[in-house]
N, C-alpha and C positions, 0 to 999 in steps of 0.2 A: 105649401108656400112655392108661387113658380118661381120661375129659374133667380137663380142668378142674383144675391144680389147688390144692385149697383147706388152709391151714392153721389145723387146726383144735384146740379144746382138748383138752388134757390133761392130767392129775390129778395132782397133786403131789403124791406118797407116793413115802415111803420117806425115808432121808436120807443126806447127803451120801457118796458112795463112794469108794473109795480108789482108783477106778478110773476116776474122774471122765475122761476126756479132754481136758478143758478144763485142768485140774487141773495132770493130767499135763504136758501142754502148755510150760503154764507155768513149770515146773520145770527142762523139757528148756531152755527161753530162759534163764532164771537164772541157769542153769549156763553157759551161753555168758555173760554179761553182759548179755543183754538183756531190757527190762523188760518183763514180764507184763503184758496184757489186763485192765485193771478192768474190773468188769460192763458200766457203759456202752459202754466200748470193745469188748466182749463182743458187745453188742446190735448196734453201727454193721457190725461183722464179719457177723455170719449173716445181716446185711441186704444189705452189698453182694455176700458171699459166695451168698446166695439168686441173685441177681440176676443174678452171674455163673454160677451154675453149673445153673440151671434150663432151658437147651437142653439140657447135655450130660448131664444126666439122666432128661431126656423120652430124647434120644436112648438113653443106654444101654439104657432100659426096652424100649424101640421093638425094637433088634437083638437082647434075651435074648428079647423073647416069638418075631422073628421068627428067629428062626437059631440060638437055644440049647436050647431051651425044649420039644423035640421033642414032649412031650406035652400040650402047652399049646394050646388053643383058636386061637390067634393063629400058630399056627404056621407060617411057610413052606418052607421048605431048608435044609440046614445052608451054614455059608461058600463062596464060590466057588463055586455052583450056583443057576441060573437058576430062580425059578417062576416060570412064566407063569401069569397067572389069567384065562379067557376068560368074563369078568362082570365088571362093576360090582361098585364097595361098596356097600352096605347097612346097613341099618339095623344090624345083627351084625357088624359090623366096627370094632371097639372102642379098640385098639390106637392109632389116630392122631387126636387131634381134629383137626373141620373134616375128614372127610376128602372127598376127589374122586371123586364119580360120574357126570364122562364118559366117561372112559377105560377102559375096560382095563387092568389095573399088567401090568410083567415085573418081578419085586424081583430082585435080589443082592446079600447082604451079603459085600465083597470083605476077602479076610484077605492084607493085603501083603506078611508079615511073612518068608516064606520070600524071595520073589521076585514082580514086576510080573507083574500081571494081562492077558490081552489080550481085550478085548473086539469082540467082530466083529459088526457089521449087514449085513442082505440089501437088497438094492434094495426097495424102496418107492415106493410109485404115488405119483408127485406131485402130487396130490392127495389124500391121504393124508397129515396131522398127524401128526408121533410126537416124542418126544423121549428123548433118553438123560440125564438128570439125575443131577450127581454130586454128596454132599453126604459132607463128613468130620464125623469124631465133636465136631469144633465146630461144625457145621451148618452148616458153609459151605457153599455152591453154587461147588465150587471146578472147575467147566465141564461142557460139552454138545457133545453130539453130537444131529444132528437135523437135523430140516426147515430150521428157522431157523441153525443155524450152518455145517450141513455137507454140507446138503441131502440129498436121497433116494438117491444111489448106495451102491454096497455098500461097507463098507471095515474097516478092522481097526485099532485102537487101544489104547494103549497107558496102563493105569493105574499109579501107583510112587506103593510109601510114600514119609514125607518121609525116609526117612536112605539112600535108593536115590541110588548114582552112575553112571553108563554112558556107554550108547550106541544109541538105539534100534535096529534092525536093519533091513532092509529090509522093506519093505514095510506099515510101519505109517506111519501118515498124521498121528498125531498124538499125542503123549505127554501127559498131563493128572496132576500131582502133588497127593496128599493131603495135609491136613499130621497125617495119626491111620493108623498104621497098618490100623483097621478103618473101612469106611468101609461106603455103603451107593448102588446105581446104580435111581436110580425111572424105569423105562422107561416112558412112558406111549401109548398106540396109540388115536388115533383110531378111535370105533364109530360109525357113522354110524345105527345105528336094529338092532332087535334080529333084523333076518331078515341083518345085517351080520357077525356074529359066526362065522362061518365066513371069512370072509378076511381080519376081523383074528388067532384063530388059525395061518391060513397064512406071515403077517408074525411074529406073537413064536415061529415053531417055525424061523425065520433069525438069530431073535436066539443069543448064541453067546459063552462066556465058558469062556476055559482061562490056565492056568498060562502062560508067554512060554518054558516049555522043550517045552513042548507044542507049543506053535505054532511053533518052531523044531526039532522031530523032536530034541532031545537027552534028558541025563539029569536025573533032575527035581534039584536042591540037598536039605540036610537037611529033613526038616518043619521048622517050629515048636514049641517045646513045646506042651500040651496047657494049655488054658487053664482053670483051673475058676471062674467065672463065680459071683460073688455074684448071686443069682434075685433080679430085680428083679418088684414088684408094685406096684400102685399104694396098696394099701392101704398095705401096708410102708412106699413113697416119703411118703407124707404122713405117716406115724410115726417115721422117720427119717431123712429128707431128707438128711442131710452125712455119711451111711454111704455112701447110695447115689450120694453125689458123689466120694465117695474113693472107690470104684468106679473109677466114672467115669473119674476123673480119671490112675487107673491105664492110659490106652490113650488119655491125649491130651497129646501131651508140652508142655513147657511153650516160652511165648516168649517174645521181647524186651515181645507187645504184654499176657501177662498174668502177669509176674512177681511186680507186685506186691499186687496182688488174692492170686495162691498164696503167698506170705507173711506173709498175713494169716491167711488160711486156717488155714497150716500154726502159730499162735502159739494158733489156739483146737481144733487138734487135727485139722484137714483137709486132706486129701492123699492122695496115694498110698501107698502099703503102711499107710497108717494106720487104726485100727479106733474108726469115732464110735458108741458105742452113747447112743441117748438118753438110755436106761433108767437109767444109770452117772453119768449129770449131776447135780448138786446141786442142790438147789430153788431157790437165784439162778441157777444156771446154765440151767436149765431153764427157768426163765421169762424169762431176755432173748434166750436163743436162738428162744425162741420168740415172742417181740413182735419180734425182728427180721427174723423170717420175715415174722411177718406186713405188715413196712413196710413189704419187699423185693416182696410181691405185691401189695400196693397199688399201690406205684410203678407197676410191671408193666400193673395195670389204669388207671391212669391214662394214663401213656401210650399205650395202645391206644385211650383213651380223646379225647387229645388232641394222641398224636404227629403224629397226619395232617391232612391240610386237609380239611374238614366240605364236603361238595357236595349242595346237596339232601339231606340228613341222611347223605347217603352217608361212610364214610370212604374218602379216595384219598390210600393214600400208599407208596412204595418199600420193604420193610420188609426183603429177601430180598439175601442175595447171595454173596461170595467176604470174601476178610481184609479185602481194601486195602476195599472196601465199608463193613465196619462198624468200620474204623481203631478201635478197643478199645471201641466206645459197647455196654457190656454189655446196657444196660437196651434198645435198640435190638435186640439178637439175641434178648433174652428175650419182649420183648413179639413180635416174630415167631417164636418156636418156641409163644407160648403163644396168638396168634391163628392158627395154623395152622401144626404142623409142616411142616418140607421143603417151604413155598412157592418160587416162583419167582421167578428175577430178575425186573426189573420187561419188560424185552425179548422175556423169552419168554413172561410171563403177568401181566397185573392182576386186582389183587383187592376191589374195593370193595365194601365192605363196612358191613351196618348194624342195630341192632340199635332203630332209632326210625323214627317214619315222617318227613315233609320239616317237622312243627313241632316236630320234637323233641320225643316224644313215644311212650315203649315198648311196641312193636310186640308183642299180647298179643291173636292170634286165640281166646283163651279169651272174649272181648269183642268184640272187631271185626274185620269182615272190610275186607279191605286191597286195593287196584289197582293195579299197575305200569305205567303207559302209556310205551311210546316213539311218538313222535312219527311220522309218516311219515318215510320215508327219514331218519333216526337211530339206527337199530340199532345196538350196538354193534361199531365201525368193528374190522374184526380182518384181519386174513392166513389165520386158519386158522378158529376158531370161537369163540360164545362161549355162558354158560350163566348160568341165573340158580337157582341151590342153598338151599335150603329144611334149617336144621337147628333141633332143641333150643335154645330161648334159653339153657337152664343146662348143658347139657352139652357142647354144641357138635357133635353125633354126630347122624346123620341119623335119621330117623324112620318111623315103622313105619303105614302107613297103605293103604287099601283099594285102591290103582290103583294098588301099589308104583314109583307115581314120586316123584323125588329133588329132581329139577333139573327144568327148561326150559330147551332147548339150541336154536340156532341150527339143525343137524340136522330139529326135528320141526316149523322154519316151517312147509313146506309143510302140515302136516296141524291147524293152528291157525288159528283165523279172526281173519280183520283186521277194524276196525270200517272206516265205508265212507267215513272222511278217508284212510286206509288206517297208520291208525297201528296198531297191537299192542297190546292191555292182558291183561296177566296179574289171574290173580284167585288170591290169597291170603286161604286161610281156609280153615273144618275141614269144613264142611259142602258139599257139590257146588253150582256155582251155575246149575246144571241141566246137562240133556245139549246144550245145543246150543253150551255155552262150557266145556263138559268139559276138552277139549283144550286149553285155555289155563288151565288148576286146577294150581296148587302146593298141593297136602293140606296144612294144617296143624295141630298142635296143639292139642288143649284150654289154654293154657299160651301164653309166651313164645317168641317165634323169633329167630334170627340167620341172615339172609337175606346171600349170598357171591354177588357175582358175576365170572363166570373169564371173561377175556378172553386168549385164548390167541394167542399172534403178536401183539400189537396194531400197527396200523399207526404207522408211524414220521411218515407224512406228514400235514397235514390235511383233512380233522378226527380224530384222535387223542386220545387221554387219554394220550401221555405229550409232556410231562414232566410227572411223577405232580403230580398235585396242581395243576398250571396247563395241561395239556392244553386244545386247543377245543374235542373232545366231553367233556358231563357226564350222571352219568345221571341219569335221572329221579329226582322223588322217587316216594318211597311214601307212598300218601293213603288217611289210612280212611272205610271208607263211610259215606254221616252215616245 
């Protein structure tokens, strides 16, 4: 889904419709003896529902763009087929905000309704980091295969849906359980430099996904029913968020965690099997729903600004994890999705990020040049590699630039120039700092910027960025040039 969702103004035209979904839900509740929500309560439900539903809707939109919309520019492959991309993300990739441009990706959207799927990985050189991150429709990271968790040896792993019951067959190293019938696996394979791409392609060719029946050389069970997914577009989501939340909730089974918020959403006509058309709302309902969504969006922004520890201007915290990690904290989950959908658990990767310099002033490269200096011996402490990526401050997308350089990372160190004291300075500005310093230049836009560090497989022993927010290693401040 393209950049951050912003709830815009909508012209209140027309009069109350007989098909107003909130009114119809009210009537159904009253018939059951349930008190219908008033306007103030409806606003509160819209606010809470926006926060709960934002990750679900963003994930649904990516699933639609990547695995369903075959004619769309972001389409990857149909369900249960791996799409290997022998390239890194660029400014032209707009489906996911704050995209990682460090590692070539392989993607597979899993449809687990008919039977489990088996993900097989090849032997990977021990020096090369790779990970298979498993994310379900709740945006929970429900498991990992890769350098940190399972090592670089070959292996076969089974992924099952929420209703699966059985015993894994011989040869399966581990079983991963998704809370939803549709789930995505994002595979990152480390790339050292442009000349290394053929080696990455060889690794990617070894990733394999197949149904359990094919893995066992047995007849396949009956196929799951075909689904006519509600088309998801960024503009459509902005105009009719709750219609898409209803669509997304079709494929997110209820749990004890979300029973209460689902009941509230049902009271305003939002949920699986329901059609919520914003245009059919009365003027009063349009007003309170928009106000509620705006309030929810502001709460998410506030969390992103203050829900983590500020260290030298950088936000440092743990945003991502499994169902147990979130503990039904929908605001934390929404902040994670809006900050960067499909981020890793802290032990897999940390993401210090900032929109300000060390004094708290907004990073605006249309007005100032900036530097980021790592003292000698104090580069980010990682087992794999680290990077600093530049994004547009408004859209959180990568920026078109003359060098086609979107980040600086540790594999580039040998080509970079260090200072006489051994420190390393990065130049963050829209114009070249000069040929002698260009290897250390992050080309910036004529606008505000958003910086994200990525520390892949951060070291667990000092110096370390872990535990998040209180580690012994701290990111240095971004400094405005005088």
